[in-house]
N, C-alpha and C positions, 0 to 999 in steps of 0.2 A: 572479824566478819561484821559486816554492816547490813546485809540483806534482811536479816530478821527484823532489825530496828526499822528499816525502811518500810517493810510490809506492815508493821504495826502502825506506823504513822500514816501510811497510805490508807489503811483501813479506817483509822480515826477520822481523817479529813474527807473521805469519800462519802459525804453525807450532806443533804440539803439543809440540815438543822444544826450542824456542828457550830459551837460557839467558842469564844476565847476561854470561857470558864471551863468548858470540857477539856480544852487543851491543857489548862493549868492542872486540872485533876489528873490527867494522864501523866504529866511531868512529876506530880507529887508521888504517883505510884512508882515512878522510876527512881525516886529518892530525893527529889528536890524539896527544899525547905521553903517555908512561906517567905522568909526574908531574902530569898534568892529569886523570887518571882515577882513580876509586875505585869499588870494588864490595864489598858486604858481603851475604853470605847470612844471612838471619835466619829462625829457626824460631819459629812461633807455635803456638797450640793447634789451628789448623785447616790446618796445612801450612807451607810455606816460600816465601820470595820473595827475589829478588835486588835489592837497592837499588843504583842506579846514580847516580853524581854525576860531572859533568864541569865543569871550569873553563876557560873560553876567555878568556885574559888580554887586556886592552886595552892600547893604547899608553901611556896615562897612568893605568892602573888601579892598585889597591892592591897587586897582586902585583909590579908594576914600581916600587913605591915612590911612585906618584903619588897624586893626590887625586881622580881621577874616580870617581864613585859606582858601586857594584856593583848589578846587577840580578839577582834570583833568578827563575828560571822553574821551576815545579814542575808536573809531570804527575801529577795526582791521580787515583787509581783504586783499585778493589778488586783487579782482576786483568784481564789481557788475554784470559783464557779461563776457562771454567767447566767444564772437562773433569772427569770423563767425561759429566756431565749434558748439556752442550751441545758440539756439534762445531764447531770453528772459532773465529775471533776474535769477541769480543762487543762490543756497543756501548760498554761501559765502557772499552774499550782506547783510546778517542780521546785521553785525557789523555797516556798514554805515547807514542802515535804522534806527537802534536803536539810534546811536549817534546823527544823525540829528533830530530824533524825540525828543530826550532830549532837544536839542537846541530850537526846535520849541515850545515845551511845556513851557520851561522857559521864552521864549520871550512873549508868550501869557499870562503867569502868570504876568509878569512884566507890560504888557499893561493893565491888569485888576487890578493892584494895589498890587499884591503879589510879593514881592522881597525877595530874600534870604539874609542872613547876609553877606556872603562872595562871592567872584568871582567864577564862574565856567568857565573852558576853555574846549571847545569841539573841537576835531580834528578827521578828517578821510580823505579818499581820494576817488575820483570818477574815475573809469576806466571801460569802457564798453567792452573792447576788451583785457582782460587779458589772459595770457596763462594758460594751465593746466599742471599738472605734476603728475607722479606716486607717490602713497603713499599707505601703508598698513593700514587698509584693503580696502580702497576705494580711488579713485583718489582725489587729492587736486586741488585747484586753485593755480596757480603761481601768479606772479606779474611782471609788467614791470620794477619795481625797486627793489633793494635789501632791506633787513631788516634794515641795517644801515641807508639808505636813509629815510625809513619810520620813524624810531625813530628820525632822525634829524628834520623832519617836524612835527611830531605828539607829541613828548615828549618835554614839555617846563620846564625850570628851575623853573618857578613860581608854577608849580603843586606840592602841598604839600602832596597829596595822589592821587592815580590814580585808576579808574575803567576801565579795558580794556575789551570791549565787542566784542565777536567773535562767529561766528557760530562754534559749536564744536560737530558736528554730525558724523564725519568720524572716529568713533572708537567703541570699544566694552566695554568700561569701564564706560560710562555714559548711563545707560539704562532707561532714563525717558524723558518724553515730557515736555517742558517748559524751565526753565533755572536753572543753578546751579552756585555756586560761588566756588572759590578756597581758599585755605589757603592764608594768607598774605605772600608776598615775598618782602624782603628788603635786598639789598646789598649782595645777594648771600645766604641769609638765607631763608629757608621755615619755617615760624612761625606758631603758632597755628591759627586756624580759628577764625576770629574776632567775639566775642560773640555779639557785638552790631549789626553787619551785619546779623548774624543769626536771631536776634530778628526782625530786619526790614524786612527780607525776610518772616518770618512767618506772620507778620502783613499784608504785602502787597499782599501775595498770599492766606492767610487763610489756609495754609497747613504747615506741618513740613518742615523746611529748607532742601535744597539739596546741598551737597558739592561734588565736583569732585576731585579725587586724582591727585596729580602731583608728578613728580620725579625730581631728580637733573638734569637730561638731559633737562627737559622742561624749566628750568630757565637759561640755558646756551645759548649763542648766536647761531643763525643759522649759518651754514657754517663750523661747527667744525666736521662734519661727524658722529654725533650721532643722534639717533632717537628723535624726538620731537612730542608730542601729536598734537600740532599745534602752531601757532604764538601768542596765546592769552597772554602769559606772556613775550613776547619779549620786551615790554616797560620796564620791570624790569632790563634789562641789561644796560639801558641808564639813570638811575636816582638813587638817594639815597632815593627817596620817597617810601613809602610802596605802593605796587601794588596788587590789587585783580582782578582776572579774573571773568568776568560775561559771562558764556557760554550759548548760545542758543542751546538747546539739543534736541535729538530725541530718540525714543525707539530702533530703528534699525540703523545700519550704513548707512549714506546718503553721497554720494560724494559731495564735495564742489562745483563741477562744474555741479551739477544736477539742472535742471530747475523745476519749480512747487513745490519746497520744502520749500518755505518761509511761515511760519505760523504767520499771522499778530497778532493773539491773544497772542501767546507766546512772540513775540517781545514787544507788548504793556505791558505785565506783567513785563518783564525785565526793561522796561523804567520806569514803576511806582516805582520799587525798586530803580532805580538809582536816580530818582527825590527825593524820600524820604531820601535817603542817602545824597544827596547834601544839602537838608534842614538841616539835623541834623549835618553833618560834618562841614559845614561852620559856623554853630552856636556854634560849640565847644561842642556839646552834645554827640558825639560818637568818637571813635578812631578806627583806623585800626590795631593797635598793642599796646603793653605795652612797652613804652620806657625804663622803669627800667629793665624789663626782657630782653629786647634786649641788653642793656648795660651789663647785667650780662653774657649773652651768649658770647658776644665779649670778656669780661674780662677773661672768663674761657677758651675759645677755639680759640680766635683770629678772625681776619677778614676773611670773606668768599667772599670778593669782587673779588677775582680772578675768581670766577665763572661767573662774569659779562664780562669777557674777553674771547678771543680765546685761552687762556692758552699758552702752548708751541708753538702753531701754530703761535702766534703773536711775538715770539722771533726772 
């Protein structure tokens, strides 16, 4: 069950005054040790935010000197609040709520004797006063820091696969309530949807799996002047690891800066999927992509890593 943990995190973050330090204190109460926690306050042109990172070591994980793979879980968002313009938690907070709920659940599992094979690294950031910005078809949340800074603090070299969780409701291409996953993205390639993840989604939801479409634009860095669905796949520009987006979705377009639009049951369902993925991936039972097929694509068509850059803008 993940609903209890989701409600606990939701209650913690639904505050105009919550800080990264309070989040760390909450995680310590769930069993986190100081050497597993990291927080950095970063100031940008439009305010400040607290980046949070927690490592939950596995029995045979890298931290223990083992060979079990490491999963990264990133809660992607502009901010959990848009104060003073908007009172209360905004829709965009789903990524932070989900990621911290994953951490809380894994810590509680560890305390009760259930440990994963490999390490899980969870990262997100806490900002209660993020700016808003125009976007079609509905307004987005902005962020006090840019995407490059987010990737610097949220994407770790130790992550061997990444699930990027983000509220993805401000569009007309995902018309379903709950969550959906993306095809796997690796080094500029949009690969086939991972069959293993489709299986886990079907098991954890009891329904047919849902996949949302992405385009070449979506996997290029922000700042290049082209349209992006949202920032859910921006971690893919900063890593060679395979990245899959986990989108918290809605039937109708919902602005990222809207309050009263967070659905706890939907978040809990996505968290359950992430937890099961973490169990299976760190145990080496599932894969995000087929390495042989990826190598074949590169042999045939060359590297697509240029799509991880700003292209000619960076010249």
